[in-house]
C-alpha positions as CSV (number, residue, x, y, z in Angstrom):
1,M,12.3,-2.2,22.6
2,L,14.6,0.5,21.1
3,Q,16.5,-2.2,19.2
4,D,13.3,-3.6,17.8
5,F,12.2,-0.2,16.6
6,K,15.7,0.3,15.0
7,K,15.3,-3.0,13.1
8,F,11.9,-2.0,12.0
9,A,12.8,1.5,10.9
10,M,15.9,0.3,9.0
11,K,14.1,-2.3,7.0
12,G,14.2,-1.6,3.3
13,N,10.4,-1.5,3.0
14,V,10.0,1.3,5.6
15,L,12.7,3.4,4.1
16,D,11.3,2.8,0.6
17,L,7.8,3.8,1.8
18,A,9.2,7.0,3.4
19,V,11.0,8.0,0.3
20,G,7.8,7.2,-1.8
21,V,5.6,9.4,0.5
22,I,8.1,12.3,0.3
23,I,8.5,12.0,-3.5
24,G,4.7,11.5,-3.9
25,A,4.0,14.7,-1.9
26,A,6.4,16.7,-4.0
27,F,5.1,15.2,-7.2
28,G,1.5,16.0,-6.1
29,K,2.4,19.6,-5.5
30,I,4.0,19.9,-9.0
31,V,0.9,18.4,-10.7
32,T,-1.4,20.5,-8.6
33,S,0.4,23.6,-9.6
34,L,0.3,22.5,-13.2
35,V,-3.5,22.0,-13.0
36,Q,-4.3,25.2,-11.1
37,D,-1.8,27.6,-12.7
38,I,-1.6,26.3,-16.3
39,L,-4.4,23.9,-17.3
40,M,-7.4,25.3,-15.5
41,P,-6.9,28.9,-16.9
42,I,-6.6,27.4,-20.4
43,I,-9.7,25.2,-19.9
44,G,-11.5,28.3,-18.6
45,L,-10.5,30.3,-21.7
46,L,-11.7,27.4,-23.9
47,M,-15.1,27.4,-22.1
48,G,-15.6,31.1,-22.7
49,G,-13.6,32.6,-19.9
50,I,-15.3,30.7,-17.1
51,N,-13.4,30.6,-13.8
52,L,-14.6,27.4,-12.2
53,K,-13.6,28.6,-8.7
54,G,-16.1,31.5,-9.0
55,L,-19.1,29.3,-9.8
56,K,-21.6,29.3,-6.9
57,I,-25.3,29.0,-6.2
58,K,-27.0,31.1,-3.6
59,V,-29.5,29.2,-1.5
60,G,-31.1,31.5,1.0
61,D,-28.3,33.1,3.0
62,A,-25.8,30.3,2.2
63,E,-23.6,30.0,-0.9
64,V,-22.9,26.6,-2.4
65,L,-19.4,26.9,-3.9
66,Y,-19.7,24.1,-6.4
67,G,-17.1,25.6,-8.7
68,I,-14.4,25.0,-6.0
69,F,-15.6,21.3,-5.9
70,L,-15.4,21.0,-9.7
71,Q,-11.9,22.5,-9.6
72,S,-10.9,20.0,-6.9
73,F,-12.4,17.2,-8.9
74,V,-10.6,18.0,-12.1
75,D,-7.5,18.5,-10.0
76,F,-7.9,15.0,-8.5
77,L,-8.5,13.4,-11.9
78,I,-5.4,15.0,-13.5
79,V,-3.2,14.3,-10.4
80,S,-4.3,10.7,-10.2
81,F,-3.8,10.2,-14.0
82,S,-0.3,11.7,-13.7
83,I,0.6,9.5,-10.9
84,F,-0.8,6.5,-12.8
85,L,1.4,7.4,-15.8
86,F,4.4,7.9,-13.5
87,I,4.0,4.5,-11.9
88,K,3.5,2.8,-15.4
89,I,6.8,4.3,-16.5
90,I,8.6,3.1,-13.4
91,Q,7.1,-0.4,-13.7
92,H,8.2,-0.5,-17.4
93,F,11.9,0.3,-16.4
94,R,11.7,-2.0,-13.4
95,H,10.4,-4.9,-15.6
96,K,13.1,-4.3,-18.2
97,H,15.7,-4.4,-15.4
98,E,14.3,-7.6,-14.1
99,E,14.3,-9.2,-17.5
100,E,18.0,-8.3,-17.9
101,E,18.7,-9.9,-14.5
102,E,16.9,-13.0,-15.5
103,Q,18.8,-13.2,-18.7
104,E,22.1,-12.9,-16.8
105,I,21.0,-15.7,-14.4
106,E,20.1,-17.9,-17.4
107,E,23.5,-17.2,-19.0
108,K,25.2,-18.2,-15.7
109,V,23.1,-21.3,-15.5
110,D,23.9,-22.2,-19.1
111,K,27.6,-21.8,-18.4
112,T,27.3,-23.9,-15.3
113,E,25.4,-26.6,-17.1
114,E,28.0,-26.6,-19.9
115,L,30.8,-27.0,-17.4
116,L,29.0,-29.8,-15.6
117,T,28.4,-31.5,-18.9
118,E,32.1,-31.3,-19.8
119,I,33.1,-32.7,-16.4
120,R,30.6,-35.5,-16.8
121,D,31.9,-36.4,-20.2
122,L,35.5,-36.3,-18.9
123,L,34.6,-38.6,-16.0
124,K,32.9,-41.0,-18.4
125,D,36.0,-41.0,-20.6
126,Q,38.2,-41.7,-17.6
127,A,35.9,-44.5,-16.5
128,K,35.9,-46.0,-19.9
129,Q,39.7,-45.8,-20.2
130,S,40.0,-47.4,-16.8
131,A,37.7,-50.2,-17.9
132,D,39.6,-50.7,-21.1
133,R,42.9,-51.1,-19.2
134,G,41.6,-53.4,-16.6
């Protein structure tokens, strides 16, 4: 059972996923800080000095803190859009890398076909010369 777990844990997909989760969490913290510490104060200034976190409605004895919800919603939108852009950039570079690999494979295939064509032509010439002698 331990060997099976080792095989599973050492597969590339599991390691890639672990790295992705760690990087994603760190990236999420950076974007969250960007939103909370830089963008939201600027948005608040543009909206006349409104601090979204301070918005609330008093209903009886309870306070509905809808400003914190709005802050979280804006935070989510910006974080998700940032991650979307990050993934698009990675896919662009990955696609470019795959195209280069495909081109290298095509060049190798072309060289192989060229060599095989030369060998075929040489064998035809040899067969023709043997037929002419005999």
